[in-house]
Phi, psi and omega in degrees: 000135186282139181287349174271000183255133177275327178223135175216129182229139175224122175058040186282129180234134172226113177258140165250115184066207183259349191237357186243115172256103181283319182232127190228092181064044183281132172244131181230151162212099181256122189285148177293135181092353183256159170259115194249126179260136184244119186224142181182162173294166176296149183077007183280345186104001179305298184302315175303318180298311177303322179294331180282330176291334178270355182082006174285328180233134176275124179294149170289323181204166182100181182225132179231140171226135182241115181056035180076010183233161169307141176305140179080002174294130182308319186289327179285321180296338179279353179249006184239132174237152185213135172270098183240225187270094187249120173270117176264150177269117193289336184269353175265161182288165172300320178297317187287327175298314179297319181293320179299317175298319178302313187290327167303324181271355181071032181256135178293164187287347179301332183273351186299305183288340181288316185283327174308308181293320176304321183277358182075027186247010184306315183293339183250008187296332179278354190270148175301142179295336178296346179251009178280144167296167180297316177303318177295322180291327176297320177296325183293321176304313172303315178303317184293317180295338186265356184308318186278001187047057194284139173287341179235119181241133180242124183235117180254106181054060189293329183261010184294131174083002181271151170290167181310314178299319178294327176296315180294325177293317176303314180303305181309316180297314183295321180300316184290336186277330180281180178083172179065223183271352186276128172266137174237129168254123191233118173260127191205146167264357183269105184295321180297320172310306185297310183295326188279324191255335186261132173285336172223151180223135173252128173260127190240136175204140184062024183078004180241147175278114186277313185208157178205146182156180173297146181308321177299323178290316182297324177288344178079182184290155181290148173240166169262128170260119190241125176257109182218145177250140344290140183301319181298321177286333170297320180288324176291323178292320185298331182293338184249358177287138183303323181291343191256128183264326181205142180222143179210144181276134183220096189061237180263014178237155175251122174263123190244124170261122183271149177297332176231118182275084180220156178300322184292319181294323175292326177290323177300315179296319178301313185297324182287328172294319181291319180297329177279003173085016175275140175276106178264117183250347178202136173221125182212163174280153183214127176233135172311132175285162178299325182294322174295318174308306180306316178295319183297316183284330184260006176074025174081006181280131186224173180178177173283182191278137163262153198216147173291353189272007174274164179289139185301132175097317192278326183288322185286333174292316177300318180298314190278341166289338178270359188289141184288000000 
């Protein structure tokens, strides 16, 4: 196992009973210091994968190393933080809840106010958690995950259920926590969140890794969307232009993939359209969104978030009973 990898998985399989395969030959290599996004439809195996990384679920086959150690190894757990199933005491303050969690972990009180400040809760730390908004409770969960000052942080749907303002706040918080030596593994259904925060993304479906790479690479090369009349003539002309690799008609526009993604090539296409007597009303760059890539690779399956906050072992079986 490479010392530069925070998480490494080789040929990991997880079966529940004899007929449910939650993870099927999964390979992962997450580099130390990166923010890595894991996306996939419900029942894809994301939550099972995260549970295996945390040592909550044992793989049926394959090899996993987390911070160079087997999952669940006490030395590794001391260096790992996760936003999982955290039960807060509603009548205690945020500070006292974090203090209680610190004592359960054998951590001194000196870290309590540090992580509360990191999570942006200092102004409300003395207030009872029962009066916290859902977004504030999410932040409190992050504060607890940071108590050990972990080099590896696993976050499963941290913005799930938040309003737009809360989602923006959570993104900013995650951005401040990442970088440097800390590795973040982020599972999310929010494509904007993943694209904004993650240096690399893995798309998982059916327990397999379908694609992996930087979001820009997964989205592919930029294309030109040209609106010209008549559109059918524009599509026929585009198909024979030297600058064009591929052309397809999309409604009243023609989508072009150029041989060379450059401003000069786009200008050349525009000149030839005009010279052919076509009325060009719009020409703009168009690139597939990460969501379009995701839907193409997973066959259009979507769903709500699966979460580490369910009871161990039960959520995975429920997800797979619902698989199409």
